C-alpha atoms as one frame of an Amber mdcrd trajectory, in Angstrom:
protein
  16.068 -15.201  26.769  15.441 -15.837  23.062  11.975 -14.312  23.412  13.351
 -11.058  24.815  16.049 -10.801  22.123  13.516 -11.239  19.323  10.946  -9.021
  21.057  13.548  -6.285  21.568  14.485  -6.473  17.876  10.808  -6.279  16.872
  10.301  -3.232  19.105  13.438  -1.547  17.713  12.335  -2.143  14.104   8.910
  -0.762  14.922  10.549   2.334  16.399  12.723   2.735  13.288   9.584   2.850
  11.181   7.971   5.423  13.475  11.133   7.505  13.163  10.813   7.568   9.381
  12.451   4.405   7.986   9.682   3.217   5.634   7.434   0.335   6.719  10.094
  -1.790   8.384   7.638  -2.235  11.255   5.818  -4.794   9.077   8.474  -7.262
  10.269   7.533  -6.851  13.943   4.417  -9.032  14.101   5.951 -11.892  12.033
   8.992 -11.886  14.337   6.845 -12.041  17.458   4.700 -14.742  15.863   7.666
 -17.092  16.310   6.753 -17.182  20.006   3.012 -16.495  20.162  -0.230 -16.353
  18.211  -0.177 -13.433  15.699  -3.275 -11.842  17.255  -1.625 -11.769  20.691
   1.640 -10.580  19.117  -0.257  -7.640  17.643  -1.788  -6.979  21.045   1.596
  -7.039  22.783   3.039  -4.595  20.249   0.156  -2.095  20.183   1.086  -0.329
  23.486   4.690  -0.144  22.221   3.425   1.394  18.993   1.635   4.036  21.056
   4.771   4.841  23.082   6.832   5.175  19.884   4.000   7.195  18.302   4.158
   9.738  21.140   7.861  10.329  20.589   7.484  10.399  16.793   4.678  12.975
  16.999   6.985  15.148  19.106   9.766  14.774  16.514   7.625  15.620  13.477
   5.062  17.948  15.054   6.193  21.053  13.143   5.244  19.932   9.620   2.144
  17.990   8.570  -0.843  18.289   6.243  -3.908  19.355   8.233  -6.141  18.924
   5.197  -5.101  15.303   4.713  -5.701  14.507   8.372  -9.129  16.155   8.324
 -10.096  14.043   5.306  -8.462  10.723   6.215  -9.297  10.407   9.921 -13.129
  10.308   9.650 -12.801   7.523   7.090 -10.305   5.708   9.335 -12.763   5.776
  12.259 -15.376   4.106  10.051 -12.827   1.515   8.870 -11.768   0.646  12.443
 -15.411   0.277  13.501 -16.128  -2.013  10.535 -13.023  -4.040  11.383 -14.075
  -4.424  15.019 -17.573  -5.583  14.046 -16.461  -7.973  11.305 -13.093  -9.264
  12.536 -14.445 -12.781  13.062 -16.044 -13.014   9.609 -13.412 -11.518   7.275
 -10.718 -14.033   6.258  -7.227 -12.815   7.061  -5.983 -13.975   3.666  -8.549
 -11.794   1.909  -7.261  -8.739   3.795  -3.652  -9.578   2.890  -4.519  -9.951
  -0.800  -6.419  -6.669  -0.754  -3.483  -4.797   0.772  -1.026  -6.456  -1.640
  -3.241  -5.564  -4.604  -3.391  -1.920  -3.528   0.387  -1.681  -3.262   1.065
  -3.456  -6.560  -1.538  -1.371  -8.399  -0.021   1.894  -7.163   3.505   0.799
  -8.060   2.422  -0.362 -11.534   0.848   3.045 -12.228   3.939   4.854 -10.943
   6.230   2.699 -13.104   4.062   3.249 -16.174   4.303   6.996 -15.636   8.099
   6.866 -15.380   8.466   4.707 -18.492   6.289   7.082 -20.502   8.702   9.878
 -19.504   5.791  12.236 -19.021   5.676  14.354 -15.879   3.052  12.918 -13.547
   0.859  15.750 -12.215   0.274  16.026  -8.496  -3.112  14.872  -7.270  -4.966
  17.072  -4.782  -6.096  15.961  -1.341  -9.730  15.476  -2.396 -12.489  14.366
  -0.042 -14.074  11.358  -1.848 -10.772   9.558  -2.449  -9.470  10.495   1.002
 -12.511   9.115   2.820 -12.289   5.875   0.824  -8.553   5.325   1.371  -8.812
   6.441   4.999 -11.552   3.872   5.657  -9.521   1.168   3.929  -6.431   2.107
   5.955  -8.457   1.911   9.180  -9.914  -1.479   8.257  -6.639  -3.099   7.198
  -4.769  -1.562  10.130  -7.267  -2.994  12.602  -7.341  -6.447  11.029  -3.646
  -6.922  10.258  -1.606  -3.806  11.218  -1.271  -3.185   7.451  -2.712   0.290
   6.960   0.394   1.637   5.203  -0.349   0.693   1.558  -3.848   2.280   1.453
  -2.479   5.435   3.107   0.372   5.659   0.608  -1.882   4.982  -2.374  -3.697
   8.202  -1.459  -0.877  10.412  -0.158   2.153   9.589  -2.349   0.552  10.947
  -5.585   0.264  14.323  -3.816   4.098  14.588  -3.834   4.285  16.155  -0.392
   7.501  17.541   1.054   9.436  14.832   2.921   8.957  16.332   6.388   5.275
  17.101   5.726   4.800  13.489   4.657   6.542  12.214   7.808   4.466  14.445
  10.067   1.219  13.436   8.371   1.850   9.688   8.423   3.061   9.864  12.044
   0.033  11.735  13.375  -2.434   9.705  11.313  -1.237   6.330  12.579  -0.730
   7.614  16.143  -4.414   8.526  16.304  -5.422   5.249  14.640  -3.459   3.196
  17.164  -5.122   5.013  20.058  -8.530   4.337  18.500  -7.713   0.619  18.232
  -6.656   0.306  21.884 -10.119  -0.141  23.521 -11.134  -2.775  20.953  -7.901
  -4.735  21.487  -8.470  -4.716  25.254 -12.084  -5.864  24.872 -10.968  -8.658
  22.526  -8.443  -9.909  25.105  -5.457  -9.209  22.844  -4.010  -6.882  25.492
  -3.786  -8.233  29.031  -2.059  -7.073  32.203   0.738  -9.588  31.556   1.299
  -8.407  27.972   1.184  -4.780  29.130   3.983  -5.476  31.645   6.062  -7.026
  28.854   5.393  -3.981  26.695   6.769  -1.687  29.420  10.108  -3.521  29.329
  10.223  -3.347  25.509   9.308   0.348  25.234  12.938   1.634  25.562  13.956
  -0.420  22.503  11.123   1.173  20.509  12.133   4.675  21.628  15.759   3.970
  20.657  14.536   2.811  17.252  12.411   5.937  16.790  15.357   8.185  17.628
  17.601   6.262  15.200  14.961   6.300  12.465  14.476  10.062  12.803  18.229
  10.646  12.537  18.387   8.515   9.384  15.303   9.990   7.700  16.410  13.599
   8.223  19.670  13.142   6.298  18.280  11.096   3.400  17.845  13.052   0.132
  14.163  13.551  -0.631  14.242  11.565  -3.902  15.972   8.656  -2.172  13.559
   8.760   0.771  10.499   8.356  -1.470  12.297   5.722  -3.546  12.806   3.755
  -0.308   9.101   4.058   0.462   8.195   2.638  -2.953  10.723  -0.186  -2.572
   9.385  -0.989   0.898   5.841  -0.934  -0.475   6.897  -3.412  -3.180   8.512
  -5.748  -0.616   5.506  -5.633   1.720   3.032  -6.228  -1.136   5.073  -9.149
  -2.466   5.416 -10.625   1.033   1.654 -10.480   1.677   0.842 -12.010  -1.723
   3.433 -14.754  -1.154   1.998 -15.619   2.269  -1.467 -16.162   0.780  -0.631
 -17.733  -2.584   2.520 -19.735  -1.890   3.274 -19.629   1.852
């Protein structure tokens, strides 16, 4: 009974994130790790991610940045392939520190710009940076479901409209999760038993996605992006703490 309560909460939080509440899905794998190995927890949650992704893509399908997707996705494919080939040789702590460093570096630059009181110009969606950050997002997403910070380090400086941002991040990670599915099955992280559990948890994820979409649509744009930066700070600090002090 305790397993299903915690698993339902993890699925709901994951759905909230897919609906537009920033990065709260990062709590899902740690919650599930109370009952199982983190790798198998990630495998259990991946089909639920895909179900929530499908609904989120439907919700945000009208506004997204095609240019960003065209640039980021080829890099993400390379990153996922590298992750699949090197998963047994890359220390998990090294990946966590890398992701934490990316988030902290972006936030430090953003804070420096605000303190200088100079308007920070928008950065374009350029190909070299996009391929690099897309590959890094694919790698860290495959290894630890932590592709958010690299994605945000590239996209947030572009200062996209809120709904365009939501559509872009939703479609990008929906495609990435589908690309990860065959590798997770081959690695034994997804089994028939875990898939059956995922079916029972899918309604909680869909409820979370619906709730997250309702919340994100009414949030003022400045407050929405402030929440993203705060969530990025919390996630980065949590990852650094796990490696250095946990």
